[in-house]
C-alpha positions as a printed Julia matrix, in Angstrom:
73×3 Matrix{Float64}:
 -18.09  -13.09  -20.7
 -15.09  -12.64  -21.79
 -11.66  -12.65  -19.59
 -10.33   -9.49  -18.78
  -7.3    -7.53  -20.51
  -3.77   -8.34  -19.35
  -3.31   -4.42  -17.85
  -0.01   -3.01  -17.35
  -1.02    0.23  -15.56
   0.11    0.27  -12.2
  -3.01    0.24   -8.93
  -4.56    2.87   -7.98
  -3.45    4.56   -5.11
  -5.16    3.08   -0.98
  -5.49    5.24    1.89
  -2.6     5.31    3.61
  -2.85    3.27    6.83
  -1.36    5.42    9.29
  -3.74    7.94    9.07
  -7.31    7.83   10.9
  -8.51   11.14   11.08
  -8.12   14.11    8.43
  -6.79   17.34    9.15
  -9.12   19.5     8.16
  -8.03   21.01    4.96
  -7.22   17.56    4.12
 -11.4    16.7     5.0
 -12.57   19.6     2.53
 -10.26   18.27   -0.03
 -11.73   15.19    0.2
 -14.96   16.3     0.13
 -14.66   18.19   -2.9
 -13.4    15.19   -4.98
 -15.55   13.18   -3.6
 -18.48   15.92   -5.38
 -16.4    15.87   -8.18
 -16.56   11.88   -8.77
 -20.4    11.9    -7.94
 -21.19   15.24  -10.13
 -19.11   13.1   -12.97
 -20.64    9.87  -12.7
 -23.31   11.0   -13.09
 -22.49   13.0   -16.37
 -21.24    9.16  -17.6
 -17.65   10.19  -17.38
 -16.94    6.97  -15.51
 -13.35    7.49  -16.03
 -13.13   11.1   -14.59
 -15.41    9.83  -11.48
 -12.62    6.76  -10.82
 -10.16    9.12  -10.76
 -11.86   11.99   -8.37
 -12.85    9.13   -6.09
  -9.53    7.48   -6.26
  -7.69   11.15   -5.58
 -10.36   11.67   -2.74
  -9.27    7.63   -1.36
  -5.69    8.37   -1.27
  -5.97   10.88    1.07
  -6.91    8.94    3.89
  -9.57    7.8     5.81
 -12.02   10.03    6.22
 -15.85   10.88    5.17
 -15.12    8.95    1.9
 -14.8     6.36    3.65
 -18.65    6.4     5.05
 -20.19    6.6     1.32
 -18.47    4.06   -0.06
 -21.64    2.29   -1.53
 -23.0     5.04   -2.35
 -20.95    7.0    -4.8
 -23.35   10.19   -4.68
 -23.75   10.78   -0.84
């Protein structure tokens, strides 16, 4: 197995720890991003899937966290 390459890119954003509950609007946005991530993964576009999933996670704790083990749930 090849060693990991040095990467100058920053880490992906994390959910803000202060957000314990999403607003209805944020929850809807998170659900849409989660669905877009699943669709991208099914198409094989893993870069887009990670981008959408990361955006969903960055919104805060919510429905995304419950489905973390299964991107298509």
